[in-house]
Structures are given as structure tokens and as C-alpha cells.
C-alpha positions in Angstrom: 187.8 84.8 192.0 186.9 87.3 189.4 186.8 86.5 185.7 189.9 87.5 183.7 190.1 90.1 181.0 192.4 87.9 179.0 189.7 85.1 178.8 186.9 87.2 177.3 186.3 88.5 173.8 186.8 92.2 173.4 186.6 95.0 170.9 189.3 97.6 171.0 188.9 101.2 169.7 192.1 100.7 167.7 190.3 98.0 165.6 187.8 100.5 164.3 189.7 103.8 164.4 190.4 103.6 160.6 186.7 103.5 159.9 186.1 106.8 161.7 186.2 110.2 159.9 189.0 112.3 161.2 187.8 115.2 163.3 184.4 113.9 164.1 183.1 114.6 167.6 180.6 111.8 168.3 179.7 108.5 166.6 177.3 105.7 167.1 178.2 102.2 166.0 176.1 99.0 166.1 177.7 95.8 167.4 176.1 92.5 166.3 176.3 89.8 168.9 175.9 86.2 167.7 173.5 87.3 164.9 170.7 87.8 167.4 171.4 91.0 169.3 172.4 94.4 168.1 173.9 96.9 170.6 174.5 100.6 169.9 177.7 102.0 171.4 178.7 105.7 171.4 182.1 106.8 170.4 183.6 110.2 171.3 186.9 111.9 170.6 189.3 114.2 172.5 192.2 116.1 171.1 195.5 114.3 171.5 198.6 115.7 173.3 200.6 115.9 170.1 197.7 116.8 167.8 195.2 114.6 166.2 192.4 112.9 168.0 192.0 110.1 170.6 188.9 108.0 170.2 187.0 106.4 173.1 184.0 104.1 173.6 181.4 105.3 176.0 180.5 102.3 178.2 176.8 101.7 178.0 176.8 100.8 181.8 178.7 103.5 183.5 179.1 106.1 180.7 182.9 106.4 181.2 185.3 106.8 178.3 187.2 103.6 177.7 189.4 101.9 175.1 188.0 98.3 175.3 184.6 96.7 175.6 184.3 93.2 176.9 181.6 90.6 176.1 180.8 88.7 179.2 180.0 85.0 178.5 176.4 84.8 179.7 175.5 88.4 178.9 174.7 89.7 175.4 176.0 93.2 176.0 179.5 94.8 175.7 180.6 96.6 178.8 183.8 97.9 180.3 186.1 96.0 182.6 184.6 97.6 185.7 181.0 97.0 184.8 181.8 93.3 184.1 183.8 93.0 187.3 186.9 91.7 185.5 190.4 91.5 186.7 193.8 91.2 184.9 195.7 87.9 185.3 198.6 89.6 187.2 196.2 91.0 189.8 195.6 87.5 191.0 199.3 86.6 191.3 201.5 87.1 194.2 204.4 89.5 193.7 207.1 86.9 193.2 205.1 85.2 190.5 204.0 88.4 188.9 207.5 89.5 188.0 208.3 86.2 186.4 205.1 86.2 184.4 205.7 89.8 183.2 209.3 88.9 182.2 208.2 85.8 180.4 205.5 87.6 178.4 207.9 90.4 177.5 210.5 87.9 176.3 207.9 86.1 174.3 206.8 89.4 172.7 210.4 90.3 171.9 211.0 86.9 170.3 207.8 87.2 168.2 208.8 90.6 167.0 212.3 89.4 166.1 210.9 86.5 164.2 208.4 88.7 162.4 211.2 91.2 161.4 213.4 88.4 160.2 210.7 86.8 158.0 209.9 90.3 156.6 213.6 90.8 155.9 213.9 87.5 154.2 210.9 88.3 152.0 212.5 91.6 151.1 215.8 89.9 150.3 214.1 87.4 148.0 212.3 90.2 146.2 215.5 92.2 145.7 217.3 89.0 144.6 214.8 88.4 141.9 215.0 92.1 140.8 218.8 92.1 140.6 219.1 88.8 138.9 216.7 90.1 136.2 218.7 93.3 136.0 222.1 91.6 135.7 220.8 89.1 133.1 219.4 91.9 131.0 222.6 93.9 131.2 224.8 90.9 130.2 222.5 90.1 127.3 221.3 86.8 128.8 217.6 86.2 128.8 
């Protein structure tokens, strides 16, 4: 059985996109692995469908454009999913289990988003409550 993508540490291009200068064609970054090894990885960009740029890692193994690099446990190099011979968890499931797993993870994500929205909303309400109580107390002359 192949190793799973979900079990390995990875770096996503989304994590470092803010550090890149808008409009740059090519970049090189250095990834430090366990304070011993340093790996240089190339980054390139393409124009997006709706304007802007889409950034990609260039896999050091196969030289393909990819979004994520994975650190294999025994290796000290970041490579893409194909070079590391990794699979997704759902690729190892039978069809009847796969649909249940996907539904479960979607439900969990929906609940997590709802909880996050509610906590953010409660924080906002508390902030407004403090502002308005201060406003009303100053209007009525109470301090």
C-alpha cells in the first residue's frame, strides 16, 4: 500500500504566496529541513484566467508545475506527490466507503465553518455592545 498524502508534512504555494512580489516571473526559495539540510526550490508564475497570477512550485524531481511539495519521512527532500509515490486516502477505499468518507468530511468542514462564523459573530456582538453601552451612557450623562 502506498503512503498517504494526508500523513506527510507538506508546503503549499498558498502559504508563501503573500511573500512573493506580484508579477514576478521566477523565484528561488530555500527550504530548511530539520536545521541540517537546505533545499532550493524554483517557483514560477502563469497568468490567471481572471487576471492576476497563479504561482507554482517546480518539483525538483520531475520539473512539473505543482501546488504542493511533500516531505517523505526518510528522505530529506521535498518532492511532488508523483515523485514520492503517494496516494490520497480515498484512492484506497472502495466506492461504498468513499462516498461516506467524503460526506463525513464535508459535514465536518461545514460544522467547523459554522462554529467559526458564530464565534466571530459573538465577538463582533460583544464589541458593538461595549461601544453602544459607552455611547448611551455618555448621551444620558452617566459615566
